[in-house]
VOGU-3710 file (C-alpha; in Angstrom, 3 decimals, decimal comma):
1> mcveqgtqqr> -0,071/-0,042/-0,029  2,763/2,368/0,898  4,595/1,427/-2,421  1,349/2,283/-4,325  0,931/5,637/-2,542  4,609/6,425/-3,328  4,024/5,596/-6,926  1,009/7,695/-7,061  2,902/10,593/-5,316  5,847/10,384/-7,894
11> qeqqrqaqna> 3,344/10,348/-10,886  1,579/13,418/-9,407  4,960/15,158/-8,967  5,804/14,290/-12,607  2,521/15,705/-13,754  3,020/18,882/-11,865  6,573/19,277/-13,136  5,298/18,726/-16,735  2,582/21,209/-16,311  5,061/23,770/-14,921
21> rmheqrdqqa> 7,289/23,210/-17,965  4,305/23,713/-20,302  3,357/26,907/-18,505  6,882/28,055/-18,713  7,078/27,460/-22,470  3,647/29,220/-23,004  4,999/32,121/-21,000  8,072/32,264/-23,182  6,099/32,223/-26,307  3,707/34,841/-24,977
31> qaevhqeyyv> 6,608/37,049/-24,109  8,355/36,482/-27,533  7,539/38,993/-30,227  5,209/38,028/-33,065  7,958/36,879/-35,225  9,516/34,476/-32,783  12,734/36,462/-32,197  13,524/34,129/-29,295  13,342/31,167/-31,705  15,592/32,818/-34,215
41> aqylqnkggq> 18,117/33,802/-31,506  18,128/30,208/-30,258  18,579/28,835/-33,795  21,517/31,063/-34,498  23,119/30,331/-31,161  22,794/26,550/-31,698  24,428/26,987/-35,121  27,328/28,933/-33,633  26,509/32,510/-34,492  28,609/32,783/-37,675
51> yaqdarkayl> 26,717/29,883/-39,301  25,407/31,857/-42,357  28,714/33,646/-42,889  30,707/30,457/-42,587  28,434/28,534/-44,883  28,792/31,287/-47,587  32,581/31,306/-47,149  32,651/27,497/-47,458  30,429/27,542/-50,590  32,563/30,176/-52,288
61> eqtahmqdta> 35,794/28,161/-51,555  34,234/24,998/-52,963  32,894/26,822/-55,993  36,469/28,285/-56,706  37,882/24,677/-56,711  35,103/23,438/-58,768  35,717/25,946/-61,598  38,857/24,306/-62,742  38,817/20,610/-61,778  41,381/18,107/-62,937
71> qlgkksfksn> 41,375/17,392/-66,556  40,076/14,072/-67,865  42,562/11,248/-67,712  44,052/9,683/-70,780  42,423/6,736/-72,501  43,608/3,360/-71,749  44,812/1,319/-74,772  44,399/-1,966/-72,847  40,655/-2,039/-73,356  40,338/-5,708/-72,543
81> tkekklrner> 37,669/-5,067/-69,771  34,147/-3,876/-70,099  34,882/-1,172/-67,465  37,854/0,178/-69,454  35,879/0,194/-72,678  33,102/2,111/-71,085  35,499/4,683/-69,558  37,162/5,223/-72,973  33,814/5,761/-74,596  32,898/8,312/-71,922
91> idraklmtdr> 36,278/10,193/-72,434  35,657/10,192/-76,303  32,166/11,441/-75,864  33,117/14,190/-73,310  36,161/15,388/-75,430  33,948/15,428/-78,463  31,460/17,703/-76,671  33,987/20,040/-74,987  37,646/20,022/-74,397  36,911/21,387/-70,966
101> ataytldvyd> 35,240/18,251/-69,739  36,588/16,805/-66,541  36,468/13,574/-64,503  34,246/15,425/-62,042  31,921/16,258/-64,909  31,477/12,556/-65,762  30,609/11,760/-62,165  28,053/14,443/-62,134  26,691/13,156/-65,521  26,147/9,772/-64,092
111> qmkevcdkqq> 24,449/11,168/-61,035  22,103/13,317/-63,206  21,340/10,406/-65,392  20,227/8,302/-62,495  18,070/11,089/-61,092  16,318/11,584/-64,463  15,828/7,850/-65,057  14,184/7,369/-61,599  11,778/10,319/-61,937  8,618/8,234/-62,824
121> erkkarsrla> 9,569/5,695/-60,140  9,727/8,354/-57,441  6,337/9,825/-58,423  4,769/6,337/-58,233  6,362/5,767/-54,788  5,174/9,218/-53,422  1,634/8,500/-54,746  1,517/5,059/-52,960  2,788/6,577/-49,730  0,196/9,373/-49,904
131> kqkveflktv> -2,640/6,909/-50,369  -1,345/4,844/-47,367  -1,264/7,960/-45,214  -4,719/9,119/-46,298  -6,191/5,666/-45,348  -4,471/5,825/-41,999  -5,746/9,414/-41,226  -9,317/8,433/-42,153  -9,003/5,379/-39,932  -7,983/7,293/-36,896
141> gklsdntteq> -10,513/10,023/-37,534  -8,154/12,890/-38,426  -10,017/13,764/-41,625  -13,587/14,909/-41,933  -16,138/12,742/-43,571  -16,666/15,284/-46,434  -12,950/15,318/-47,295  -12,414/13,537/-50,425  -9,414/11,232/-50,990  -8,099/13,647/-53,661
151> qaafffrmra> -8,167/16,509/-51,222  -6,666/14,515/-48,458  -3,799/13,282/-50,603  -3,088/16,778/-51,833  -3,075/18,031/-48,176  -0,670/15,401/-47,118  1,717/15,963/-50,009  1,575/19,760/-49,343  2,505/19,250/-45,719  5,336/17,014/-46,690
161> veehfyspem> 6,868/19,593/-48,986  6,347/22,317/-46,357  7,806/20,355/-43,460  11,056/19,481/-45,177  14,012/21,011/-43,274  15,292/23,759/-45,617  18,663/25,080/-44,588  21,539/27,157/-46,240  23,676/23,927/-46,089  21,411/22,658/-48,977
171> fltsnihvke> 23,304/25,123/-51,260  26,746/23,883/-50,500  28,394/21,992/-53,299  29,522/19,193/-51,026  26,007/18,509/-49,966  24,484/18,654/-53,493  27,123/16,351/-54,809  25,933/13,546/-52,554  23,519/11,644/-54,886  20,953/11,032/-52,067
181> nfmeyharie> 20,819/14,767/-51,350  20,566/15,798/-54,901  17,640/13,341/-55,538  15,918/14,559/-52,395  16,256/18,291/-53,339  15,120/17,496/-56,835  12,134/15,635/-55,348  11,120/18,660/-53,329  11,118/20,714/-56,511  9,100/18,156/-58,471
191> eyddlmkkyq> 6,585/17,709/-55,747  6,051/21,493/-55,361  5,624/21,984/-59,106  3,179/19,067/-59,344  1,056/20,411/-56,400  0,960/23,901/-57,972  -0,169/22,548/-61,324  -2,891/20,367/-59,666  -4,277/23,402/-57,867  -4,057/25,699/-60,936
201> rdpdayapya> -5,877/23,101/-63,023  -8,832/22,683/-60,553  -8,712/25,331/-57,853  -12,323/24,618/-56,802  -11,301/21,037/-55,857  -8,834/22,352/-53,339  -10,711/25,441/-52,147  -10,487/24,379/-48,464  -6,761/24,808/-48,639  -6,552/28,040/-50,743
211> ediqglvdhl> -5,224/30,018/-47,863  -2,571/27,426/-46,995  -1,602/27,175/-50,587  -1,141/30,947/-50,931  0,987/31,004/-47,902  3,070/28,233/-49,239  3,433/30,020/-52,448  4,489/33,326/-50,863  6,915/31,847/-48,486  8,179/28,588/-49,894
221> gpviealrhr> 7,993/29,633/-53,532  11,152/31,791/-53,365  13,001/29,002/-51,567  12,072/26,370/-54,267  13,027/28,754/-56,965  16,434/29,343/-55,322  16,927/25,698/-54,837  16,032/25,063/-58,481  18,464/27,724/-59,645  21,145/26,323/-57,371
231> lqvyceqnrv> 20,756/22,772/-58,817  20,837/24,105/-62,370  23,897/26,110/-61,592  25,613/23,101/-60,006  25,012/21,044/-63,202  26,064/23,902/-65,453  29,284/24,555/-63,548  30,162/20,916/-64,104  29,279/21,121/-67,819  26,256/19,021/-67,351
241> slngeildet> 22,535/19,992/-67,913  19,624/18,812/-65,670  18,625/16,104/-68,082  21,989/14,526/-67,754  23,582/15,608/-71,075  27,079/16,952/-71,253  27,082/20,560/-72,502  28,753/21,486/-75,635  31,665/23,894/-75,803  29,513/26,962/-76,437
251> aesahlsdnd> 27,973/26,820/-73,044  29,705/29,034/-70,425  30,317/27,928/-66,939  28,358/29,888/-64,306  30,153/32,373/-62,110  28,295/33,160/-58,895  28,557/36,262/-56,822  28,452/36,452/-52,932  25,146/38,459/-53,429  23,551/35,440/-55,016
261> itdwfekvre> 24,542/33,250/-52,286  23,472/35,687/-49,609  20,067/36,020/-51,249  19,589/32,277/-51,393  20,579/31,791/-47,730  18,210/34,700/-46,613  15,294/33,089/-48,495  15,663/29,834/-46,719  16,135/31,503/-43,298  13,014/33,723/-43,854
271> ynqwkhhfnv> 10,972/30,652/-44,780  12,101/28,675/-41,802  11,100/31,525/-39,480  7,693/31,844/-41,203  7,120/28,096/-40,992  7,866/28,138/-37,279  5,353/30,989/-36,786  2,800/29,093/-38,883  3,163/26,000/-36,859  3,062/27,861/-33,467
281> sggplsdeer> 0,157/30,077/-34,297  -1,759/27,735/-36,438  -2,304/30,071/-39,423  -0,563/32,253/-41,810  0,729/35,754/-41,051  -1,273/38,941/-41,275  -0,237/41,794/-43,593  1,225/43,648/-40,663  3,038/40,621/-39,421  4,390/39,989/-42,870
291> enfremraea> 5,853/43,519/-43,019  7,413/43,139/-39,557  8,712/39,765/-40,546  10,700/41,221/-43,392  12,493/43,314/-40,920  13,377/40,129/-39,001  14,919/38,710/-42,167  17,579/41,452/-41,784  18,303/40,535/-38,193  18,853/36,902/-38,899
301> grqenlqnrq> 22,543/36,153/-38,916  23,354/39,276/-36,922  23,265/38,122/-33,216  24,432/41,511/-31,904  21,357/43,145/-33,279  18,995/40,432/-31,714  20,697/40,779/-28,326  20,678/44,621/-28,337  17,206/45,106/-29,676  15,884/46,104/-26,270
311> haqpwqrtrg> 18,453/48,978/-26,430  17,438/50,201/-29,798  17,701/53,906/-30,358  15,230/56,125/-32,074  17,694/57,135/-34,720  18,161/53,530/-36,053  16,942/52,926/-39,486  15,128/49,526/-39,903  15,153/47,381/-42,999  11,307/47,709/-43,053
321> eavstdsdll> 11,603/51,491/-43,212  14,453/51,247/-45,808  12,234/49,366/-48,299  9,104/51,560/-47,612  10,289/54,901/-48,853  7,801/57,071/-50,792  9,173/55,741/-54,077  8,750/52,144/-52,800  5,011/52,988/-51,876  4,458/54,383/-55,327
331> eqnsrqelrr> 6,016/51,189/-56,965  3,831/49,025/-54,759  0,768/50,926/-55,807  1,682/50,436/-59,488  2,232/46,805/-59,023  -1,138/46,632/-57,184  -2,767/48,201/-60,141  -1,298/45,470/-62,375  -2,491/42,869/-59,819  -6,139/44,143/-60,202
341> mnrrlheagm> -5,944/44,008/-63,942  -4,498/40,469/-63,830  -7,184/39,312/-61,469  -9,813/40,408/-64,005  -7,815/38,548/-66,748  -7,985/35,412/-64,733  -11,685/35,857/-64,178  -12,046/36,216/-67,948  -10,648/32,735/-68,349  -7,032/33,504/-69,387
351> tdvakivhey> -5,696/31,585/-66,423  -2,385/30,469/-68,046  -1,321/34,071/-68,977  -2,612/35,379/-65,660  -0,395/32,849/-63,883  2,726/34,061/-65,703  1,882/37,755/-65,041  1,179/36,877/-61,350  4,672/35,470/-61,044  6,028/38,904/-62,000
361> vvgtryavgy> 3,674/40,695/-59,700  4,840/38,704/-56,531  8,405/38,496/-57,686  9,576/41,929/-56,510  13,279/42,554/-56,736  13,431/42,594/-52,988  12,026/39,071/-53,012  13,827/37,450/-55,862  16,485/39,886/-57,058  16,996/41,833/-60,153
371> teerkrlkka> 17,871/39,060/-62,563  14,934/36,887/-61,670  12,574/39,795/-61,680  13,664/40,778/-65,228  13,226/37,163/-66,393  9,597/37,089/-64,993  8,878/40,475/-66,581  10,136/39,435/-69,948  8,198/36,160/-69,764  5,002/38,015/-68,719
381> iaavdealak> 5,370/40,527/-71,674  5,967/37,662/-74,121  2,889/35,692/-72,800  0,624/38,809/-73,106  1,879/39,552/-76,566  1,419/35,997/-77,882  -2,037/35,908/-76,400  -2,974/39,132/-78,167  -1,610/37,707/-81,424  -4,146/34,878/-81,343
391> esdnllavhq> -7,680/35,589/-82,461  -10,204/35,190/-79,739  -13,947/35,712/-79,315  -13,463/36,380/-75,604  -13,702/40,196/-75,852  -13,406/40,726/-72,178  -10,125/38,793/-72,031  -8,804/40,699/-75,061  -9,727/44,006/-73,371  -7,739/43,035/-70,232
401> lhnihdyfaq> -4,848/41,787/-72,363  -4,718/45,198/-73,987  -4,726/46,970/-70,605  -1,910/44,846/-69,257  0,023/45,352/-72,555  -0,314/49,078/-72,189  0,751/49,001/-68,594  3,946/47,164/-69,510  4,578/49,512/-72,384  4,231/52,602/-70,030
411> mtngtlyvpa> 6,099/51,119/-67,122  9,147/49,609/-68,869  10,033/52,163/-71,592  10,287/55,624/-70,077  8,193/58,667/-70,971  10,716/61,166/-72,626  9,062/63,285/-75,314  11,428/64,208/-78,142  10,237/67,159/-80,206  9,967/66,481/-84,025
421> daqiidcter> 12,545/69,099/-84,728  15,038/68,132/-82,122  18,598/67,466/-83,026  19,618/64,035/-81,776  23,294/63,201/-81,193  23,405/59,612/-82,408  26,083/57,721/-80,693  24,934/54,156/-81,725  27,644/53,785/-84,366  30,389/55,710/-82,534
431> kleetgvdga> 32,939/54,100/-80,301  33,045/55,607/-76,872  36,357/57,442/-76,634  38,177/57,965/-73,343  40,118/61,266/-73,771  42,097/63,071/-71,055  44,672/60,658/-69,880  45,695/62,649/-66,756  43,535/63,835/-63,959  40,758/62,462/-61,740
441> gstrnamird> 40,790/58,663/-61,669  42,888/58,167/-64,712  44,873/55,309/-63,389  41,973/53,240/-62,124  39,853/54,250/-65,250  42,723/52,788/-67,534  42,643/49,576/-65,534  38,872/49,254/-65,869  39,190/49,721/-69,623  41,698/46,970/-69,803
451> vmywsdqkdt> 39,337/44,341/-68,318  36,039/45,802/-69,313  33,733/44,322/-72,028  30,354/45,343/-73,470  27,182/43,358/-72,596  24,282/43,642/-74,984  20,989/44,319/-73,008  18,792/44,981/-75,994  16,248/42,404/-74,779  16,324/43,762/-71,198
461> plfshepvvn> 13,440/46,119/-70,183  14,710/49,638/-69,497  12,599/49,680/-66,208  11,878/46,371/-64,637  9,639/48,182/-62,161  8,771/51,776/-61,276  12,043/53,456/-60,088  12,884/53,326/-56,340  15,719/54,786/-54,465  17,314/51,435/-53,613
471> dlkqrlvsnc> 17,717/50,656/-57,298  20,784/52,891/-57,341  24,166/51,340/-56,482  27,586/52,934/-57,241  30,281/50,624/-58,397  33,814/51,218/-59,579  33,801/54,665/-60,999  33,631/57,651/-58,527  30,413/59,088/-59,787  28,863/59,190/-56,429
481> ymvagttglv> 27,386/62,678/-57,117  25,401/61,241/-60,103  24,002/58,387/-58,140  23,250/60,585/-55,039  21,640/63,305/-57,149  19,418/60,778/-59,054  18,576/59,060/-55,698  17,211/62,399/-54,443  15,142/62,829/-57,712  13,564/59,358/-57,380
491> nvdpqqlknc> 12,804/59,984/-53,771  10,838/63,189/-54,533  9,433/62,443/-57,996  10,218/59,284/-59,805  8,069/60,320/-62,864  10,376/63,246/-63,381  13,126/60,771/-63,762  11,223/58,763/-66,348  10,594/61,911/-68,279  14,416/62,151/-69,013
501> irdngdgtvt> 14,729/58,849/-70,931  12,902/56,640/-73,437  13,516/53,079/-74,804  13,207/53,377/-78,643  12,363/49,582/-78,927  15,160/48,877/-81,343  17,966/48,209/-78,974  18,635/51,876/-78,385  17,721/54,484/-75,766  17,410/58,239/-76,019
511> vrlfeyeavq> 18,446/60,328/-72,937  17,795/64,057/-72,598  20,431/66,097/-70,898  21,038/69,835/-70,517  24,177/71,646/-71,764  25,089/75,402/-71,449  25,140/76,883/-74,855  26,028/80,334/-76,068  22,956/82,511/-76,942  22,948/85,460/-79,476
521> rqnaaeqepa> 22,491/88,731/-77,707  20,515/91,512/-79,129  22,780/94,257/-80,745  23,670/96,819/-78,164  23,190/99,607/-80,637  19,616/98,479/-81,190  18,889/98,693/-77,426  17,756/101,805/-75,592  20,695/103,643/-74,169  21,013/103,448/-70,452
531> qggldaddld> 20,262/106,563/-68,410  23,104/108,202/-66,581  25,877/106,561/-68,731  29,544/106,941/-67,844  31,766/109,208/-69,716  35,542/108,665/-70,393  36,619/110,435/-67,258  34,436/108,252/-65,088  36,262/105,183/-66,447  39,489/106,351/-64,814
541> gfeaidlnei> 41,669/104,765/-67,623  39,816/101,522/-67,881  38,557/100,512/-71,354  34,939/100,291/-71,853  33,492/96,905/-72,531  31,370/96,319/-75,592  28,100/94,505/-74,458  28,141/92,674/-77,741  31,318/90,928/-76,753  29,905/89,514/-73,524
551> vqyelrpvyv> 28,726/85,892/-74,265  25,563/84,678/-72,525  24,951/80,980/-71,855  21,703/79,174/-71,419  20,794/75,618/-70,403  19,365/73,886/-73,427  18,171/70,215/-73,986  20,492/67,847/-75,794  19,167/64,489/-76,916  21,716/61,630/-76,990
561> kvtkeipria> 20,911/58,190/-78,525  22,965/55,263/-77,346  22,801/51,469/-77,582  21,624/49,261/-74,746  25,091/47,893/-74,167  26,681/48,254/-70,689  30,171/47,862/-69,447  30,912/44,783/-67,244  33,865/43,254/-65,561  33,878/39,466/-64,706
571> gmdalsagal> 30,085/39,327/-65,162  29,343/42,239/-62,803  28,218/45,726/-63,718  31,179/48,094/-63,769  29,413/51,343/-63,012  26,003/51,554/-61,468  24,578/48,134/-60,642  21,012/46,904/-61,024  19,161/49,822/-62,650  19,686/49,693/-66,521
581> wmqmiekaca> 18,065/53,122/-66,828  20,820/54,729/-64,627  23,566/53,014/-66,748  22,091/54,482/-69,876  22,122/57,956/-68,389  25,777/57,467/-67,417  26,584/56,286/-70,901  24,898/59,279/-72,430  26,911/61,553/-70,121  30,050/59,692/-71,069
591> ylgrdrrtgy> 29,552/60,314/-74,770  28,824/64,073/-74,272  31,826/64,377/-71,831  32,601/67,073/-69,287  35,417/69,519/-68,690  37,060/68,784/-72,020  37,089/64,974/-71,367  34,951/62,295/-72,860  34,212/58,651/-71,779  33,577/57,379/-68,338
601> qslwygeggs> 36,651/59,209/-67,138  34,711/62,439/-67,578  32,197/61,253/-64,871  34,683/61,322/-62,121  33,912/63,612/-59,177  31,283/66,176/-58,921  28,389/67,656/-56,887  24,801/66,254/-56,820  23,110/69,603/-57,551  25,318/70,124/-60,525
611> flerllgipr> 24,385/66,827/-61,973  20,676/67,418/-61,595  21,235/70,775/-63,414  22,574/68,639/-66,266  19,779/66,120/-66,135  16,744/68,428/-65,472  18,014/71,882/-66,639  17,340/73,336/-63,206  20,266/75,313/-61,664  21,205/74,380/-58,122
621> emvnkdtped> 21,265/76,716/-55,115  24,053/76,540/-52,562  23,081/76,570/-48,789  24,623/78,635/-46,206  25,007/76,726/-42,895  27,308/78,879/-40,941  24,898/80,558/-38,377  22,277/78,960/-36,092  19,550/80,812/-38,018  20,815/79,296/-41,359
631> qdalfegilh> 20,993/75,851/-39,767  17,394/76,071/-38,398  16,161/77,148/-41,807  18,204/74,286/-43,453  16,678/71,619/-41,156  13,133/72,908/-41,723  13,784/72,821/-45,487  15,039/69,207/-45,185  12,145/68,220/-42,942  9,515/69,303/-45,560
641> aaenriiyha> 11,616/68,832/-48,658  9,490/66,100/-50,331  6,221/67,871/-49,958  7,826/71,118/-51,224  9,429/69,222/-54,195  12,887/70,162/-53,082  15,897/67,888/-53,417  18,845/68,399/-51,060  22,549/67,281/-51,833  25,398/66,971/-49,452
651> gtyneknaad> 29,119/66,109/-49,781  31,791/65,309/-47,213  35,169/66,835/-46,770  38,096/65,390/-48,757  40,516/63,290/-46,850  43,362/65,730/-46,928  41,470/68,374/-44,812  38,907/66,121/-43,113  41,034/65,583/-40,088  41,275/69,243/-39,434
661> andtdglntg> 37,750/70,063/-40,142  35,447/67,253/-38,943  35,020/63,832/-37,609  35,110/61,235/-40,504  34,077/58,246/-38,543  31,262/56,326/-40,206  31,516/58,516/-43,385  33,250/58,180/-46,621  35,511/61,188/-47,280  35,079/63,248/-50,460
671> hayavlggkv> 31,781/61,505/-51,111  28,319/62,690/-52,076  25,259/61,577/-50,131  21,566/61,724/-50,957  19,471/63,588/-48,427  16,020/61,771/-48,185  14,447/63,643/-45,286  14,548/64,325/-41,471  12,779/63,804/-38,187  12,725/64,924/-34,570
681> engqryvllr> 12,928/62,284/-31,755  12,923/63,239/-28,128  14,014/66,771/-28,961  16,947/65,586/-31,170  16,990/66,489/-34,872  18,055/63,853/-37,409  18,767/63,799/-41,030  18,061/60,806/-43,185  20,899/60,159/-45,652  21,728/57,396/-48,133
691> npystnslky> 25,213/56,266/-49,304  25,242/55,797/-53,152  27,258/52,556/-52,575  23,952/51,102/-51,134  26,072/50,016/-48,136  28,381/51,683/-45,667  25,542/53,187/-43,399  26,598/55,195/-40,375  25,905/53,545/-37,116  26,169/55,049/-33,659
701> qedggrektg> 27,903/52,963/-30,928  26,826/52,891/-27,242  29,641/55,180/-26,290  28,478/57,818/-28,808  31,136/56,819/-31,381  30,296/56,017/-35,055  31,160/53,255/-37,393  30,299/51,948/-40,915  28,135/49,010/-41,497  28,226/46,509/-44,243
711> sslsvssdet> 30,930/45,948/-46,805  31,779/48,233/-49,815  32,489/44,943/-51,811  29,032/43,576/-51,324  25,987/45,871/-51,805  23,773/43,303/-50,113  25,706/43,372/-46,904  23,827/46,383/-45,632  20,340/45,762/-44,345  19,152/49,383/-44,873
721> ygqfymkfee> 20,619/49,740/-48,447  22,895/52,459/-47,329  20,224/54,557/-45,516  20,887/55,884/-42,034  19,925/58,690/-39,603  22,493/61,185/-38,485  22,320/63,838/-35,844  21,639/67,254/-37,526  24,375/69,001/-35,620  26,964/66,528/-36,794
731> fvrdfrtvsy> 25,651/66,647/-40,302  26,227/70,390/-40,407  29,687/69,996/-38,954  30,901/67,020/-40,892  29,511/67,881/-44,482  31,514/70,390/-46,426  28,770/71,376/-48,955  25,004/71,363/-49,041  22,899/72,411/-51,984  19,337/72,062/-53,194
741> tdlnrhha> 17,310/71,739/-56,388  13,835/73,197/-56,639  11,680/71,187/-58,922  9,018/73,917/-58,803  11,405/76,183/-60,937  11,126/74,113/-64,058  8,942/71,321/-65,372  11,043/69,396/-67,788
//
């Protein structure tokens, strides 16, 4: 009896302890923020903090080794065995296809061949497993009576795809090379694609899971696409296509940037966080949660931010704010307009075309990157044009197709109006000459010319979306003033930017610039004589100046026509990255030249207001910031700049005099910054700035010091795309020049 009571007491104690643990876990979850920051911190801690960075480094190292693997061995002339004969045949086949084939390639070839051969076998096995699971769930009462076997099988397969453990390690070459891993990753892609096809063919049949499917598409879709791309690149790097064929010698081996790898890792990490929230909360995220969740994406991989979040300061710029500028909101509204038109196209029965357009709508450059967004855009435009070319009795669908066609035409091509009598400087047949061998940047510019090549972008849309400030990224040429000035213009009036450029549809682009030209003065003799003129005695020996000899200059439009070719180095943009329209503006300026120089060397160094004077024909105004009254007026101007259509420009001191004049910590010396706005927090005034490099934000330390964030070698290393808040008093002290452009003075 005593033993039985003791057992009951122990069981009761165990139940109490278990209940206490459950309450503790619930309390932790309740205290955690909506995006499970606690979970993310634990995940990163378990992985060792530098997990993502180490994974990227490991992958880059493996890729470097893989680019030039050992050459194929020599054939054996003692082909007396079946194995040696087969090896010789493979060597002959590989060398016939490409002289760059390697032994590693042949291993990958065999692996791919086995994957492709077993595709049907895997599908049958998954189907059998799904049916078994459905029967079991019905037996134990986990499915409702009105759930069809078709729906249950679909739900089970969808959950299997969703619950797979996705991690950045999946993108490492060493993992993909393992045959079992490659087959598993390939199976995830196949299963996802098959589920989406089933749903699109008969959405009514799976209506109960519509919300779940949409959540899966929104969050898992980018991961699947990244994984698909990664497997394709893996095969291509090893001279093998996904169907197991060795590539011919015309195929180029893929070269991957650190940015690509970072984007893939971030997609996987974001999905894992979303999946955890989905499982904990039992449903998809709300719109507000989604927005905040995007901010968490920037925190993942940066433990110090997670640990210090409770100490966050009001001047900190978040990633959510950085991707929600006024220009971003305008771009989202434009995309939402396309979404509405596409929904009506879907309702009109054009489901296949609507699906392709939808892929572009949801595939923003923040979500999938520039390259993928452009691919989706071109695919959508082609699908709409192809559908319009076919005769159809569905007038409603044809009407919507025309609306979407017109949207793409207006959005992608620019809106510059060229007068019929305008003189156009045609540079399409001219070689861009670099004149002026000495001076600013001549040494680096010469090095760039040696390794630079021209990449034809005639099939690339001029605008892949409505312009936003984060499109602009400075690269190798020191034209920060051009990028900063254009950033300010896009921040205040993106349409004004589009009015400066036009895609001609034939592989060329026309850019309108403004140049000072001499104007003819009215003959002084024909003018009324001035009253109270000076006689010879009043001149005190100085010679009188003939007014007809004074040359007057006036800003006049110049139209420059250039090809859609851009300079690249090792597969990367040499000047501005990402935005093709900015690259075309730079190219037009290079052809016109500046300060008796032509070519890209003529773009080195300048001031943002001066560049907008060239782009818009609006003279800049310099700002006096010497007195407290001047400074107060400056801050008020910055605070209300956007609503007043004013663009401010700022430049730091040069390195040679920066040490004597100001504190350079956290800032690039001799560098132009875009001024995006200002705010007041707790009585402290702040200015919102953006670095044209799209990185190197200024960050305040706990002791009040300043430092730079991100890496200048990687534009994706800065979570705020180079945007940051700076104390106004320090801004006035540490920036040498401030000017502004008033868009109200001239409507170009």
